[in-house]
C-alpha positions in Angstrom: -96.9 117.4 52.2 -97.2 117.1 48.5 -94.3 116.0 46.3 -92.9 118.3 43.6 -92.9 115.6 40.9 -91.2 117.6 38.2 -88.1 118.7 40.2 -85.9 116.9 37.7 -87.3 118.5 34.5 -84.2 119.0 32.5 -83.3 122.6 31.5 -83.6 123.3 27.8 -83.1 126.1 25.3 -86.8 127.1 25.7 -89.4 127.6 28.3 -91.5 124.5 27.8 -90.8 120.8 28.5 -93.4 118.2 27.4 -94.1 115.0 29.3 -96.6 112.1 28.7 -98.2 110.0 31.3 -100.8 107.2 30.4 -103.8 107.0 32.8 -106.3 104.2 32.8 -110.0 104.9 33.5 -110.5 105.6 37.2 -106.8 106.0 37.9 -105.8 109.1 40.0 -102.3 110.5 40.5 -102.1 111.4 44.3 -102.0 115.0 45.4 -98.8 116.7 44.4 -97.4 120.0 43.2 -94.8 121.1 40.6 -91.8 123.3 40.7 -92.8 124.4 37.1 -96.1 125.8 35.9 -98.1 123.0 34.2 -100.6 122.8 31.4 -102.5 119.5 31.8 -104.2 118.2 28.6 -105.1 114.9 26.9 -105.4 114.2 23.2 -108.0 111.5 23.8 -110.1 110.3 26.8 -111.2 112.6 29.6 -109.1 114.0 32.4 -110.2 115.4 35.7 -108.2 117.7 37.9 -109.0 118.6 41.5 -107.6 121.5 43.4 -108.9 121.6 47.0 -112.7 121.4 46.5 -112.6 122.7 42.9 -112.9 120.2 40.1 -112.3 120.5 36.3 -113.2 118.0 33.6 -110.9 118.2 30.6 -111.9 116.7 27.3 -109.4 117.1 24.4 -110.9 120.5 23.7 -109.6 122.1 26.9 -106.6 122.1 29.2 -105.9 123.4 32.6 -103.1 125.8 33.6 -101.7 125.0 37.1 -99.3 127.5 38.6 -96.2 126.2 40.2 -96.6 125.0 43.8 -100.4 124.5 43.5 -101.3 121.1 45.0 -103.6 119.1 42.8 -104.8 115.6 41.9 -105.1 114.4 38.3 -107.2 111.4 37.1 -108.9 109.9 34.1 -112.6 109.1 33.7 -111.7 107.4 30.4 -108.3 106.0 29.4 -106.2 109.0 28.6 -102.7 110.1 27.9 -101.9 113.0 30.1 -99.8 115.5 28.2 -98.0 117.9 30.7 -96.4 121.0 29.4 -94.0 122.3 32.0 -93.1 126.0 31.9 -90.0 127.4 33.6 -91.5 130.1 36.0 -88.4 132.3 35.7 -88.6 132.5 31.9 -92.4 132.2 31.3 -94.2 135.3 30.2 -97.6 134.1 31.7 -98.2 135.2 35.2 -101.6 133.5 36.0 -101.7 132.8 39.7 -104.8 130.6 39.8 -105.8 127.4 38.0 -107.2 128.5 34.6 -109.0 126.6 31.9 -107.9 127.2 28.3 -109.3 126.1 25.0 -107.3 123.7 22.8 -107.9 123.9 19.1 -106.2 122.0 16.3 -103.2 124.2 16.0 -102.4 124.1 19.8 -102.9 120.3 19.8 -100.5 120.0 16.9 -97.9 122.2 18.6 -98.0 120.2 21.8 -97.1 117.1 19.8 -94.5 119.1 17.8 -92.8 120.3 21.0 -92.8 116.8 22.4 -90.2 115.7 19.8 -86.6 115.4 20.9 -85.1 116.1 17.5 -86.2 119.8 17.1 -83.4 122.3 16.3 -83.2 125.0 19.0 -84.5 127.8 16.7 -87.5 125.7 15.6 -88.4 124.9 19.2 -88.2 128.6 20.2 -90.5 129.5 17.4 -93.0 126.8 18.3 -93.0 127.8 22.0 -93.7 131.4 21.1 -96.8 130.4 19.1 -98.0 128.2 22.1 -97.8 131.2 24.4 -99.9 133.3 21.9 -102.6 130.6 21.9 -103.2 130.3 25.6 -106.4 132.2 26.3 -108.6 131.7 29.4 -112.1 130.3 29.0 -115.1 131.9 30.6 -116.2 129.1 32.8 -116.0 128.3 36.5 -114.7 125.2 38.3 -117.3 123.1 40.2 -116.8 123.1 43.9 -118.1 120.1 45.9 -116.8 120.5 49.5 -116.5 117.2 51.4 -118.5 116.7 54.5 -116.8 116.1 57.9 -119.8 115.8 60.3 -120.9 112.1 60.2 -124.5 113.0 59.8 -123.9 115.3 56.8 -121.5 112.8 55.4 -124.1 110.1 55.5 -126.2 112.3 53.2 -123.4 113.3 50.9 -122.2 109.7 50.5 -125.6 108.6 49.5 -125.8 111.4 46.9 -122.3 110.8 45.5 -123.2 107.1 45.2 -126.4 108.0 43.2 -126.4 111.5 41.8 -129.9 110.8 40.5 -131.2 110.4 44.1 -134.3 112.6 44.1 -135.1 112.4 47.8 -136.0 115.7 49.5 -134.1 117.3 52.3 -136.9 116.1 54.6 -136.4 112.5 53.5 -132.7 112.7 54.0 -133.2 114.2 57.5 -135.5 111.4 58.4 -133.0 108.8 57.2 -130.3 110.1 59.5 -132.6 110.8 62.4 -132.5 114.6 62.6 -135.0 117.3 61.9 -135.1 119.3 58.6 -134.0 122.4 60.5 -131.0 120.6 62.0 -129.8 119.1 58.7 -130.2 122.5 57.0 -128.0 124.1 59.7 -125.5 121.3 59.7 -125.1 121.3 55.9 -124.2 124.9 55.8 -121.9 124.7 58.8 -120.1 121.6 57.4 -119.8 122.4 53.6 -120.4 126.1 53.4 -123.3 125.4 51.0 -127.0 124.8 51.3 -128.2 121.3 50.6 -129.7 122.3 47.3 -126.6 124.1 46.1 -124.3 121.3 47.2 -126.5 118.7 45.4 -126.6 120.9 42.2 -122.8 121.1 42.2 -122.4 117.4 42.8 -124.8 116.5 40.0 -123.1 118.8 37.5 -119.7 117.4 38.4 -121.1 113.9 37.9 -122.6 115.0 34.5 -119.4 116.4 33.0 -117.6 113.1 32.3 -120.8 111.7 30.8 -121.2 114.7 28.5 -117.5 114.5 27.6 -118.0 110.9 26.5 -120.6 112.1 24.0 -123.8 111.0 25.8 -127.0 112.9 24.9 -127.9 115.7 27.2 -131.3 114.2 27.8 -129.8 110.9 29.0 -127.2 112.7 31.2 -129.9 114.9 32.7 -131.9 111.9 33.8 -128.9 110.1 35.1 -128.0 113.0 37.5 -131.5 113.6 38.7 -133.1 116.3 36.4 -136.6 115.7 35.1 -136.0 117.6 31.9 -133.0 118.6 29.8 -134.0 122.3 30.1 -133.8 122.2 33.9 -130.3 120.6 33.7 -129.1 123.1 31.1 -130.4 126.0 33.2 -128.5 124.7 36.3 -125.4 124.2 34.3 -125.3 127.7 32.8 -126.1 129.2 36.2 -123.3 127.3 38.0 -120.6 126.9 35.4 -121.1 130.2 33.5 -121.7 128.6 30.0 -123.5 125.9 28.2 -122.3 122.2 28.2 -121.6 122.5 24.5 -119.5 125.5 24.8 -117.8 124.1 27.9 -116.8 120.9 26.1 -116.0 122.6 22.7 -113.7 125.1 24.3 
């Protein structure tokens, strides 16, 4: 069972409490949930948030709304300072029931820092919180699902791909490597992950690509690193899967 880590968030005059948690590259906070709604954001570095099989990458231009009681893991692909805005569910006007990505512009970023101060008069805090609520708008993009494998034969394939997203071996080659037929591996993959081999590999590659893109690497370099022969093929797969272009995804 997950731990509700913000159960001691002190009550305040307003709806929002701001907390800061430094994360080093590769560090993950174990699965947990909150008694409050949370908006997870970083001013620098790159955050990742996983909810079940869904996965979001959060550069400073976007944040993720996490409803109260939703179990999640939070990590950093580059050193980051996690800024958590915690919203009292009983007094929060937003009623989003699913994890939701939102864009973060300069004004919202400034307000997050402003509300993190402990010397604000009550009336100033309430005015600032009201503007924050007005600035939270969902982004038209989808999380990337990469279901884990359970069957040991499928897991041997997925582990190899996770270790090297650029692995270009065909389904036939992977089937030979684990000693089964193409038909058997095709069936096992769908049964075990709910996805075809090609779809699972696409999702895995795009998930691996996002932190690299967020670090500012060129699309051509990222496309090669995750197994695409051309940038255009990578961009087409990204739009088809995520619902927008990498540039719009990262710029919010």
